[in-house]
C-alpha positions, 0 to 999 in steps of 0.5 A: 471771217470778221463780224458785221459789227467789226466791219462797220466800226472799222469802216467808220474809223477809216472814214474819220479823217475825211476820206470819201471811200473806205474798203476792208478786204479780208482773206483766208487762203490755204495752199499746198505744193507737192514737188517730185524729182525723178520719181521721188517726192522731194517736198510737200508744203502747206501754207496759210495766209490770213489777214486784212487790207484796208484802203481809203480814198479822198478824191484820187488820193489813196492810203492803204495798210494791212494786218496779219490777223483777223482779230477785231483788235487788229482790224480796228487798229489797222483802220485807225492807222490808215485814217491817221495818214489823212489830216482832217475830220468828218461827220460820224458815219454809220455805215449800213452793210447789206450783203450781196450774194453774186453766185458761183459759176465755177462748181467744184466737184472735189475740194483738193483739201479733202483728197489724199496726198497719195492721189496727187503724188500718184498722178505726178508720178505717172506723168513723170514716169511717162516723161522719163520713158519717152527718150533715153536723152531725158535725164531729169523730170520734175513734177509739181502740184499746186492747190489754193483755196482762197476765201475773201470778204469785202466790205465798203463804205458804199454798203457792200458786203460780199464774199467769194471762195476761189479754188484753183488746181494746177500741175506742172511737168518739166523735162530736161533732155541732155546730149554732149553736155548741152541741155534743153527743157520742155514743159506743160502747165495745165491749171483751172479754177477747179478741184481735183477733177482737173485730173480727169481733164488730162491724161498724166502720161500724155502730159509727160510725153508732151513735155519730153517731146519738146525737150528732145526736139529742141535739143536737136534743133539748129539756131535760127538766123536773126532777121525780120520776117513773117511769123505764125504764132500758135494758139494757147500760150501764144496769146502771151504776146497780146497779154504782155505786149498790149494787155498791160498797156490797156490796164487803167493803172497805166492808162490813167497816168498817161503811161500807156501807148494806148492812152486817149485812144478809145474809139480809134483804130489801133489794130488790124481789123481782123483783131478782136481782143477780149478780157473775160472774167466770167468763163466757167472754171477758167484759171483767171476767172472770178465771181467778183474782183477784189473790190467786190465788183462782179466779173464782166466780159470786156471787149477791149478791141473790136475789129481793130478799134479800141473799145474799152480799158480794164479799170479799177475803182481808183483809176476809174476816178482818175479817168471818170469811168466805172470799174470793169471788174478787173481789180485784183491783188495777190493777197491782203498785203498788196494794194489792188489795181487793174489787172487782166483775168482771161485775155484772148484774141477771138477767133477769126475766119482764116484756116490754119493751113492757109496761114502756114501756106501764106508764108514763103520764109518765116518762123512757126512759133509753136510754143511761146515762153516768157518775156518782158514789156515796157507798157509805156512804150510797148516795147517787148521781147519774148522767147520762143520755147519751140519753133520751126522754120517755114519754107515755101508754105511748109513747116520744116526743121526745128530751130532754137534761140528765137525771140520775138522783138517789137512794139505792141502797137506795131504787132497788133497792126501787123496781125493780118491773118487770124485762125478759127481754133481758139485755145487758152493756157494758164500763167501767173502774171506779176505786177504792182499788186503781186502775182495773180492767175491769168489765162492767155489765148488766141487761135493761130495768127500770122504777124506779117512782119516782126523782128526775130532775134537769133544768131 
């Protein structure tokens, strides 16, 4: 993307006014989006993002800039502009770059760009046809296909030169069920750091039926009555409750500034002893995995909480300086246009020893959250609010009628203390996480868990 000579000169220019660290991040990303509505192709969009982001540190001060070109002129000009934000001078530094190849644990069998659009459209149509045929109350089905081929290059004043290529593919099927003027939606959104071989992992017809089953079920559900009760949260995307309610509070971007509910608590018990939580960017072909993060640090498996005790935060270089701790391979950004910071990769609650049937049987009256939706959280206080996309009442230890309108409301530090049963069957699901460094792919996951007491919003 950029020659070694230009990279060395750019780093030298960036250091010229007294910075003690400089970094060049270059990217070239090609993406495709295919959308079909009611079986008809609605849109095929192709996009290319190409540019460079340059950062410098002086102590814990950071200055960054970007340019939407990879030409030598643009890169060098950007480096000079960033350096101009500092006042001072430094000895001329001759940066020696040594390329490191970290390897790739995410093999790609079918590069999406090499496959025909017709194959991608056919897969979506199969899923959408099965979704539409599931029930006569299904009035509309949307199918969406996304692929991204993300190539990055990172060079630093510490002498690092590294590259990575990240290919991801995702499918989304959304069904709308309608009755008497009322609508309910169901969806499935599998994805992976894979090529078109993702299609071999999922039967498109089963994806369509699953989305429609959720929509029809919720269309006929009654409303839940609000109150405080025990809740069983299913595996897979149920892990979003840890991601949002606790995960963001364990990112150094919050911790380093004292704006986290868990700041200063390393080594302390912050969760029920049954809770072990992990962020692992090394899981092969997982949606949120990276070989190296966006500072060139190799991905790691970081145990965040072990048997209830806080063991680690997720740390980038800048906030690591503020905290006096090393990077954990968690620095990420949406693109060169965003300043990177600490973010999650694949974050999940590890398997426990409880049987799923025992978890359900232990609840006399409560909620079974089979499918979670989106929500919001304040990482400083840990206060959160999450929608339950598909829920059921539990009565006398049995899953009973479906209910809608449920939400889970609470505080992250409370909810992880109240997770008192953890199942054995871990599953993960895919999402896009938005924060200060943009929207990035992340996995969430867990086994079935029981929260002994939590506020359930409803009617």
